[in-house]
N, C-alpha and C positions, 0 to 999 in steps of 0.2 A: 146221630145228630151231626150235620156237617160242621166243619170248622168255622165257616162264616155263613150265617143265614142270608138268604136272598130277600130283597124287598120286592114288593109288587112291581115297582119300577124296573128292577133288575130283570124280572120275569117278562114284563112287557117288552123290554129291549131284546131279550132272548128270542121271543116268538117273532118279533118284527125282523130281526136279523136272519132267522131261519127262513122266513117267508121270502125276504128279499134275495138271499143267496140262492134259493132254489127256484125263483121266478113264480112263487105262489102268492095268493092273496089271503089275507086273514078274513075271518067271518065278519061280514059287514054289520051284524047286529051287535052294537056296542055293549049292551047289557050281557048278552050271552057270551061274548068274547071275554068280558071282565070275569064272568063266572069261571070260564076255562082257565084264564090266567091265575085266578085265585086258587083253583085246584092244583095247578102245576106248581105254584109257589108253595102251597102247603105241603105238597109231596116232596119238593126239594128240601124244605126245612125239616121234614120228618125223616127222609131217607138219604139225602145227600145227592140226589139225582132227580131229573125232571121225569118222574114216572107219569105215564098217561093218566089224566084226571078222570077218564071215562071207563077205566078197567081196574079190577082188583089186582094188586101185586102182592108179592110176598114180603117185600122190604129187603130182599136179598138181591143185590145188583146182578149177579150172574144168572139167577132164575128170571129176573125181570128184564134182561137186556133187550129182548125183542119189543118191549113196550116202553122203552125210554124215548121220550119225545125228541124228534119226530120218529115214530115207531117204524118197525120194519114193514108194517102193513099200509103205511101212509101212501106210498106211490101207487101200489096196485089199486087201493081204494079210490084215489083221485083219478086214475086212468079209467076205471070202470064206472064210478059213481059221481065224479066231479069234485069230491071232497073226501077228507079222511073220516074215520069212524066217529071222532069227536065233533066234526064239523068246525075244527079250528083252522085248518089249511084248505084252500080251494084252488082248483085250476082256474086261472084267469078267464079263459074262454067260457068256462061253465058259468061263472058269475056274469060275464059280459052278455051272455045269451039269456040271462034271466033265470038261471038255475037256482033252485032253492035247496036248503038242507033237507035231507031225507034220511029216514032210518035205513041203515045198510047192515048186511049180515056181518057177524063177527068172523074174521079170518083166522084169528089166533086159535091154534089147535087146542082141543079140550084138555089134553094132558098137560098143557102149559098154563091153563087157566087156574087161578087160585080158587081152591074149594073151601 
């Protein structure tokens, strides 16, 4: 349990700052975005870090470091598919051209996936 729990507003601020800093856009579907924010918030309050809400982690920071948001697979996913695995962060041009979230393959190696 982290020393100080994060509120949903803290987590909304976090994802907005990450998107702005990197020149990304957030998922325009407000309900879906709120589900992702809720998952990130719950994971932070459970583990003490923003574990990807769309993947299973171990709860051990060192083992989960590749899937701490924004995860190591975010940029390659955005380059190839227009958005990250969770569809939280999007390339602006992808959205501007009418791109929609799509199912994309998992890049995380199987030996790192929580079984």
